[in-house]
C-alpha positions as CSV (number, residue, x, y, z in Angstrom):
1,M,-20.7,13.0,-26.9
2,T,-21.7,12.2,-23.2
3,E,-20.3,14.2,-20.2
4,D,-18.3,11.8,-17.8
5,L,-20.4,13.3,-14.5
6,T,-18.1,10.8,-11.5
7,R,-14.7,11.9,-11.7
8,D,-14.3,16.0,-12.7
9,S,-11.5,17.2,-14.7
10,R,-9.6,19.9,-12.5
11,K,-6.2,19.3,-11.0
12,A,-6.6,19.3,-7.1
13,V,-4.0,20.9,-4.8
14,V,-4.7,18.8,-1.6
15,L,-2.0,20.2,1.5
16,L,-1.5,16.9,3.2
17,S,0.7,16.9,6.7
18,G,-0.1,13.5,6.9
19,G,-2.1,12.9,9.2
20,M,-5.6,10.8,8.6
21,D,-7.2,14.5,7.8
22,S,-4.5,15.3,4.6
23,C,-5.1,11.3,4.3
24,V,-8.9,10.9,4.4
25,S,-8.8,14.0,2.2
26,T,-5.8,13.2,-1.4
27,A,-8.2,9.6,-1.1
28,V,-11.0,11.4,-1.4
29,A,-9.8,14.3,-4.5
30,R,-8.2,11.3,-6.2
31,E,-11.2,9.4,-6.4
32,R,-13.3,11.9,-7.9
33,H,-10.2,14.1,-9.6
34,G,-7.6,10.9,-10.9
35,A,-4.3,10.6,-9.4
36,P,-2.7,13.2,-12.7
37,N,-5.4,15.1,-11.8
38,I,-4.1,16.2,-7.5
39,A,-1.1,18.0,-6.5
40,L,0.0,17.6,-3.4
41,L,1.5,19.5,-0.3
42,H,3.7,19.0,2.1
43,A,4.4,22.5,4.1
44,G,7.4,22.0,6.7
45,Y,8.0,24.3,9.4
46,G,9.9,23.6,12.0
47,Q,7.2,21.4,14.6
48,R,8.9,18.6,16.6
49,T,7.0,15.8,13.9
50,Q,8.9,17.2,11.0
51,G,10.8,14.3,10.1
52,R,7.7,11.8,10.6
53,E,5.7,13.8,8.9
54,R,7.5,14.4,5.5
55,R,8.1,9.6,5.6
56,A,3.7,9.9,5.5
57,F,3.8,12.5,3.4
58,D,6.1,10.3,0.4
59,D,3.9,7.6,1.8
60,V,0.4,9.1,1.3
61,A,2.1,10.1,-2.2
62,N,2.8,7.2,-3.6
63,F,0.4,4.9,-2.4
64,Y,-2.1,7.0,-4.3
65,G,0.3,7.6,-7.3
66,V,0.3,10.6,-6.6
67,R,2.8,12.1,-9.0
68,D,2.7,16.6,-8.5
69,R,4.4,17.0,-5.3
70,L,6.1,20.7,-3.3
71,V,7.7,20.1,-0.6
72,V,7.6,23.9,0.9
73,Q,9.7,25.8,4.2
74,L,8.1,27.8,5.9
75,D,11.0,28.9,8.7
76,H,9.2,31.9,9.0
77,F,6.2,31.5,10.9
78,R,8.7,31.8,14.4
79,A,9.3,35.1,14.1
80,I,5.4,35.4,14.7
81,G,5.3,33.3,18.4
82,G,6.4,29.5,18.4
83,S,4.0,26.7,19.0
84,A,3.6,24.0,20.9
85,L,4.0,22.6,17.7
86,N,7.2,23.8,17.1
87,R,8.9,23.8,20.6
């Protein structure tokens, strides 16, 4: 039996904000693992651009045909201090 070494069968989890870096990471994961073997994770933490990032997350997931998606809200990050990202 020959093994196809060009595609890894393990599940890849990509933290996808919707920005360029995470979009490229999603493309690489899809190439290596295939869309059925990718899970995308999006974290909202009260950032100013949260709505736009969420739309980009959905657009990228749809573009690459990834079905396994998880969106989490991490509001508790504010308890340890704010940043310029969420003010």
